[in-house]
Structure formats: C-alpha cells, structure tokens
C-alpha positions in Angstrom: 88.6 81.1 109.3 89.6 84.6 108.2 88.0 86.0 105.1 90.5 86.2 102.2 90.2 90.0 101.8 91.3 90.6 105.4 94.9 91.5 106.0 97.0 88.6 107.3 98.9 90.6 109.8 98.3 94.1 111.3 99.6 96.1 114.3 99.0 99.7 115.4 101.8 101.5 117.3 101.7 104.9 119.0 104.8 107.0 118.4 105.5 110.1 120.5 108.5 111.6 118.9 110.7 111.6 115.8 113.3 109.7 117.8 110.8 106.9 118.5 109.9 106.9 114.7 113.5 106.3 113.9 113.8 103.6 116.5 110.7 101.9 115.0 112.5 101.9 111.7 115.6 100.3 113.3 113.4 97.6 114.8 111.6 97.0 111.5 115.0 96.7 109.7 115.7 93.6 111.8 112.9 91.7 110.2 113.3 93.0 106.6 115.2 91.0 104.0 116.1 91.2 100.4 112.9 91.1 98.3 110.8 93.0 100.7 108.6 95.9 99.5 107.5 98.5 102.1 104.9 101.0 101.1 104.8 104.2 103.2 101.8 106.4 103.3 100.8 109.4 105.3 100.4 113.2 104.9 103.3 115.5 104.3 105.5 115.7 107.5 104.0 112.6 109.0 107.4 110.9 109.5 107.8 108.7 106.4 111.4 109.8 105.8 112.2 109.6 109.5 111.1 106.0 109.6 113.1 105.3 106.4 116.2 106.9 108.0 115.8 104.5 110.9 115.5 101.6 108.4 118.7 102.7 106.7 120.5 102.8 110.1 119.1 99.4 111.0 120.1 97.9 107.7 123.5 99.4 107.9 123.5 101.2 104.5 125.8 103.8 103.1 124.7 107.4 102.7 122.4 109.8 104.4 118.8 108.7 104.0 116.9 111.9 103.0 113.7 112.4 101.1 114.3 111.6 97.4 111.5 113.9 96.3 113.4 115.5 93.5 115.5 112.5 92.3 112.5 110.1 92.7 114.8 107.2 93.9 118.0 106.7 95.8 120.0 103.5 96.2 121.8 103.1 99.5 124.3 100.2 99.3 124.9 98.0 102.3 128.1 98.6 104.3 128.0 94.9 105.3 126.5 91.8 103.8 122.9 92.9 104.0 120.6 94.1 101.2 120.8 97.6 99.7 118.0 100.0 100.5 116.1 101.5 97.5 114.2 104.6 98.7 111.6 105.9 96.3 109.4 108.9 96.6 106.4 108.5 94.2 104.7 111.7 95.3 105.3 113.4 91.9 104.4 110.3 89.9 100.8 110.3 88.8 100.4 107.0 87.1 100.7 103.4 88.2 103.6 101.0 87.7 103.9 102.0 84.0 105.2 105.5 85.0 107.6 103.8 87.4 109.1 101.3 84.9 112.1 103.5 84.3 113.1 103.0 87.9 113.5 99.2 87.3 112.1 98.4 90.7 111.1 94.9 89.5 114.8 94.3 88.7 116.0 95.7 92.0 113.4 94.0 94.2 114.9 90.4 94.5 118.2 91.7 96.0 117.0 94.9 97.8 114.7 96.2 100.4 112.5 98.7 98.5 110.7 101.5 100.4 108.2 103.5 98.4 106.8 106.7 99.9 103.4 107.6 98.5 103.3 104.2 96.7 99.7 103.3 97.2 98.0 102.7 93.8 101.4 102.8 92.1 103.6 99.8 93.0 101.2 97.0 94.2 101.7 95.1 91.0 105.4 94.5 91.9 104.5 91.8 94.4 101.6 90.3 96.4 103.9 90.2 99.4 104.3 93.7 100.8 104.2 95.7 104.0 101.9 98.7 104.1 102.9 101.3 106.6 100.4 104.1 107.2 101.4 107.0 109.5 98.6 109.3 110.9 99.0 112.4 112.9 96.7 113.2 115.8 93.4 114.5 114.3 93.6 118.3 113.6 96.9 118.8 115.5 99.8 119.5 113.1 102.1 120.6 115.9 102.0 117.3 117.9 104.7 114.7 117.4 102.2 111.9 118.3 101.7 109.5 115.4 99.7 106.3 115.0 101.6 103.9 112.8 99.6 101.0 111.3 101.7 98.2 109.7 99.9 95.6 107.6 101.7 92.6 106.2 100.1 91.2 103.1 100.9 87.9 101.4 102.7 84.7 102.5 105.9 86.5 103.4 104.2 88.5 106.2 101.7 85.8 107.4 104.0 84.4 110.1 105.9 87.6 111.0 105.4 88.9 114.5 104.6 92.5 113.8 103.4 92.9 117.4 107.1 92.6 118.5 107.7 96.0 116.8 105.6 97.7 119.5 108.1 96.7 122.2 
C-alpha cells in the first residue's frame, strides 16, 4: 500500500522542442475538464506559456494564449461547448490565496479549467484535486530546447487518470 504522502499519479516526459511542448498541451487538454486546476512551475523561459498555448488550442478557446504577466489573469471562452480556460500568472503575487482572492478563482473553478503559472504555495487551498506540472531545462544549458516535464496528479480526480498516455 502506498504511503498517503506519495503522489497518486506521476509521469516524466522529455520534450525536445517548443512544438513538442505545444503538442503535449494539446494532448493534456483532451483529459482536462471543468473544475480542473493545473499548476505550472519552472524557471523563466522553461515553456509554461507554450504548454498553456497548446492547452488553449486543445480546449478550443477564443483568443491568443499569451503570458498574462502584466494583467495577472486572462479568461479564454470556449468556441464550442467545452470549458473556458482561465490563465493566471502568479509570478508577481507574493502572498498566498489571500492575495489572489480578487481574481475569484474559487468562483471560476467549477466551470473552468484554471492554469496557474508560478502557483506553487499560492493556490493549493483552492482544491485537493490538482495537477502539478514542473518543467525543467537541461542542467546548465539555457540554449537547449530539451525539457523534462513532470506531471503529478493529486487527489481523487487524478488517481485513475492515465498520465502515461500523455508521453505517446
């Protein structure tokens, strides 16, 4: 039996180009649904927005998915009958959920897919069910496009999801 502190579901994927990062986002979009919280972490330039752009394409949302650094959050309505994408950049926010309350993420969560860049330590209180995505560059090589993406599903929502299928 697995210890309760261990993640329920984890996969590591090697990405070799920005195009592959976008494709991973499109594959991930196929398993996302309204109410999902995705936390993206990784250094500047790691590919968080590129992954989110792929998510937006896969979800079929309106508007160009760009980094919301200066507006903090953007809502991309669905062009079909899928959920809207709420894209948040918490880089400039220092506090926890208190500082993010004005964004009303708790209100948006049930009907949206919420993606929070730099969300670690800031949005975990929203839900126990969340997908952590950590993007790492090759050690010491900022010119390489190679990334290791670790996806960890936490909570009941992610326990039965086949994250390994995203590597295909």
